[in-house]
C-alpha positions, 0 to 999 in steps of 0.5 A, a space after each residue: 479507485 482514487 479520489 479523482 476517479 470516483 464517479 460521485 461526490 459520495 464516492 470521492 468523500 469515501 475514497 478520501 476517507 479511506 486514503 486518510 485512514 490508510 495513511 494514519 495506519 501506515 504512520 502507526 505501523 512505522 512508529 511501532 516498527 521504528 522505521 519507515 515502510 518501503 514505498 513504491 516498487 521496493 514495497 511491492 517487491 518486499 510484500 511479494 518476497 515475504 509471502 514465499 521468499 521469492 521475488 516477483 520476477 522469480 515468480 514470473 519466470 517459474 
């Protein structure tokens, strides 16, 4: 759930904190790897492919 969709102020605060923590962790990972992580569709395909070597499209066709 995004920050804007949270039904309460407490939920919005929690969502904002989670978003900030995720961004901080992503930056830490990028520094450790020495390169930027893929974003958007490239990231989806990268994560999908890393699990079993097939792309998301190939999995749907199977």
